[in-house]
C-alpha positions, -999 to 999 in steps of 0.1 A, spaced: -30 468 -199 -45 467 -165 -42 498 -141 -61 497 -104 -63 521 -80 -60 515 -42 -85 547 -29 -111 564 -12 -126 590 -28 -128 615 2 -90 609 14 -67 642 -2 -38 623 -8 -60 601 -33 -74 630 -49 -42 641 -58 -41 609 -81 -73 613 -89 -67 642 -106 -39 629 -131 -62 602 -144 -87 624 -154 -63 650 -168 -44 620 -192 -83 603 -193 -65 571 -186 -90 543 -178 -85 527 -144 -103 502 -116 -113 509 -81 -106 488 -54 -118 507 -30 -106 508 6 -123 514 34 -114 501 74 -100 465 63 -64 475 52 -53 437 50 -56 436 11 -38 468 7 -10 457 31 -5 426 15 8 447 -14 20 480 5 29 473 39 22 511 51 -12 502 37 -11 542 30 -35 555 3 -32 557 -28 -12 526 -43 -15 517 -83 -12 487 -92 -2 487 -129 2 448 -143 16 435 -113 42 463 -104 31 484 -75 35 519 -71 25 536 -36 27 571 -26 2 601 -43 36 617 -60 50 586 -76 17 577 -86 10 608 -108 44 608 -125 40 571 -133 9 581 -148 29 604 -173 38 568 -191 0 565 -198 -25 584 -220 -19 611 -249 -23 638 -228 5 666 -218 33 655 -190 26 666 -152 59 665 -149 74 684 -178 97 675 -204 125 701 -196 145 698 -167 139 728 -152 101 729 -154 104 692 -145 121 706 -109 97 735 -104 71 707 -107 84 684 -79 98 714 -59 58 733 -54 44 693 -51 67 687 -22 60 723 -8 25 715 -11 25 682 9 49 693 33 35 730 42 -4 725 33 -12 691 35 8 678 66 -8 707 89 -41 699 75 -38 660 84 -26 674 120 -55 692 125 -82 670 114 -65 641 130 -67 660 166 -102 666 159 -105 623 156 -86 619 193 -101 613 218 -108 640 246 -79 631 267 -53 631 236 -62 661 225 -28 683 212 -38 718 217 -2 736 206 4 709 180 -24 725 167 -22 756 168 14 751 153 -5 735 124 -26 770 117 4 791 121 21 767 98 -10 774 68 -3 809 80 30 809 65 18 784 38 -6 808 24 21 838 20 40 817 6 24 803 -21 5 836 -29 39 849 -36 48 823 -59 11 830 -81 21 868 -75 15 882 -114 -6 851 -121 -42 863 -108 -59 857 -143 -43 823 -158 -8 799 -154 -2 774 -128 15 771 -92 50 758 -113 42 776 -145 23 780 -174 12 742 -175 -8 723 -151 18 698 -133 21 673 -99 22 706 -84 -11 716 -91 -26 678 -86 -13 686 -49 -24 714 -46 -61 712 -53 -73 688 -29 -46 702 -3 -62 738 -8 -99 724 -11 -95 709 30 -71 737 41 -93 760 36 -120 739 52 -97 737 87 -82 771 84 -105 796 60 -79 814 34 -80 849 40 -89 862 1 -83 900 5 -47 896 21 -39 865 -6 -52 875 -37 -30 854 -61 -35 823 -42 -73 827 -38 -77 835 -77 -58 801 -80 -76 779 -56 -106 789 -82 -94 784 -113 -83 751 -99 -125 745 -84 -131 751 -121 -112 726 -143 -130 699 -149 -105 669 -134 -108 690 -99 -140 696 -102 -149 657 -105 -125 647 -77 -150 669 -54 -183 661 -67 -171 625 -58 -161 629 -27 -196 649 -18 -213 616 -6 -187 614 23 -186 646 39 -205 632 69 -165 616 82 -152 646 86 -151 650 118 -151 689 118 -176 715 109 -182 717 70 -180 754 65 -210 769 39 -179 790 20 -163 760 5 -185 739 -21 
């Protein structure tokens, strides 16, 4: 059985897939995706990353990649077996992707635009959206400052999504730890988890690609 992951180690959604691979201890090969995406587009026309190829089966989109990996390895599933738990994992995955990752991408993407094409209003809306997202996640995590994960007691798809999203969000829109103590404690738990720490370390050599200043408080 051969798994190949098309990815870049600095890409936020690729982190989501990589965390799942490391959580489940599933061996895989990497196809590094850089400027030329023609080979990737032949597999998946949008040429977005990550894309997993599993014995010829093409699995695009990070959430689908994570769910697909539950077929491999012996670790606890990242989509809980019980329907209620599975719903919560998928729900909070969607919340994180839509309300944290999307505004982060807006802010970072605007920094890459030429001077005459900036969207100050859109960036301001993205920062406001992150304020709402932080409050929403803090409420979800209230009472779990010491343990527990985003969708419940177990580490799931939702946490695979949250780790990279919150890491990069804290870079572009620093988290007010005093205002959101439950979320701050959760972020610390995420960053201490071996699978997450590994993807952070693997991405460090690529930080020069980031178009905005990298704050000292983000390790």
